C-alpha positions in Angstrom: 0.0 0.0 0.0 1.3 3.4 -0.9 1.5 5.8 2.1 -0.9 8.7 2.2 2.0 11.1 2.5 3.2 10.1 -1.0 -0.1 9.3 -2.6 -1.2 12.8 -3.4 2.2 13.8 -4.9 2.3 10.6 -7.0 -1.2 11.2 -8.4 -0.1 14.8 -9.4 3.0 13.4 -11.1 0.9 10.9 -13.0 -1.2 13.9 -14.3 1.8 15.6 -15.8 3.6 14.1 -18.8 6.9 12.5 -18.3 8.8 9.3 -19.0 8.3 6.2 -16.9 11.2 3.7 -17.0 10.5 0.1 -16.2 13.4 -2.2 -15.4 13.3 -6.0 -15.3 16.0 -8.6 -15.0 16.5 -11.5 -17.5 19.1 -14.2 -18.1 21.2 -11.7 -20.1 21.0 -8.9 -17.5 18.9 -5.8 -16.9 16.3 -4.7 -19.5 14.6 -1.3 -19.6 11.5 0.0 -21.4 9.6 3.3 -21.3 6.1 4.5 -21.2 4.4 7.8 -20.3 3.1 9.0 -16.9 -0.3 9.6 -18.4 -0.7 5.9 -19.3 -0.4 4.8 -15.6 -3.6 4.2 -13.6 -3.5 3.6 -9.9 -6.0 1.1 -8.3 -6.5 0.3 -4.6 -3.6 2.6 -3.7 -1.2 -0.3 -4.5 -1.5 -1.4 -8.1 -0.1 0.6 -11.1 -1.8 -0.6 -14.3 0.0 0.1 -17.6 -1.1 -0.5 -21.1 1.2 -2.8 -23.1 1.7 -2.6 -26.9 5.1 -4.3 -27.2 7.2 -5.1 -24.1 7.8 -8.6 -25.3 11.3 -8.9 -23.6 9.8 -7.3 -20.5 7.0 -9.9 -20.5 9.5 -12.8 -20.9 11.6 -11.4 -18.0 8.6 -11.0 -15.7 7.5 -14.6 -16.4 10.9 -15.8 -15.0 11.3 -13.1 -12.3 8.4 -10.9 -11.3 10.4 -8.2 -9.5 10.5 -4.8 -11.3 11.7 -1.3 -10.7 10.0 1.8 -12.0 11.0 5.5 -12.0 8.7 8.3 -12.9 8.7 12.1 -12.3 7.7 15.5 -13.4 9.4 18.9 -13.5 6.0 20.5 -13.0 5.3 19.1 -9.5 6.9 20.6 -6.5 9.6 18.3 -5.0 11.3 18.2 -1.6 13.9 20.7 -2.7 12.2 22.9 -5.3 10.6 22.3 -8.7 10.4 18.8 -9.9 9.9 15.5 -8.2 10.3 11.8 -8.9 9.8 8.4 -7.5 11.5 5.0 -7.4 8.9 2.1 -7.2 9.9 -1.4 -6.3 7.3 -4.1 -6.8 6.1 -7.3 -8.5 4.6 -7.4 -11.9 2.3 -9.6 -14.0 0.9 -9.3 -17.5 -2.9 -9.8 -17.8 -5.2 -10.0 -20.8 -8.6 -10.2 -19.1 -10.4 -8.9 -16.0 -10.7 -5.5 -14.4 -7.1 -4.4 -14.9 -7.1 -5.3 -18.6 -10.4 -3.6 -19.1 -8.8 -0.4 -17.6 -6.4 -0.2 -20.5 -8.7 -1.1 -23.4 -9.2 2.6 -24.1 -5.8 2.4 -25.7 -6.7 0.6 -28.9 -3.2 -0.7 -29.3 -3.0 -2.4 -25.9 -2.6 -6.1 -26.1 -2.3 -6.6 -22.4 -2.0 -4.7 -19.1 1.2 -4.7 -17.0 0.1 -4.7 -13.4 2.7 -3.6 -10.8 1.9 -4.2 -7.2 3.9 -1.7 -5.2 6.0 -3.1 -2.4 8.0 0.1 -1.7 8.0 3.6 -3.0 10.5 6.4 -2.4 10.4 10.0 -3.4 13.8 10.6 -5.0 13.6 14.4 -5.6 
């Protein structure tokens, strides 16, 4: 569960466009993909749901090791030390193609699945 002290700031960051980096680990080492802040949806104050178009390598990595890291931020949201803030999210991931979380991403016609990240830890980095 994401602490209330972070929740409001995180929601504000998600409203402002920026890059989200998603890191997984495979047999050949770390792998990174990107998406946009505005694509993220937060459910139950603990699950980030992200539409998936490609992410084939990410999906293969998650099938073998479900731990992921995400970073996201915005220069437009006030941080701890001035303009701009960001977050490091640690969690577990799964790809889904049916159910509530998948339905949440079907507004993106290109979405073939939803990447569901259950937040284990979140840290404000800026």
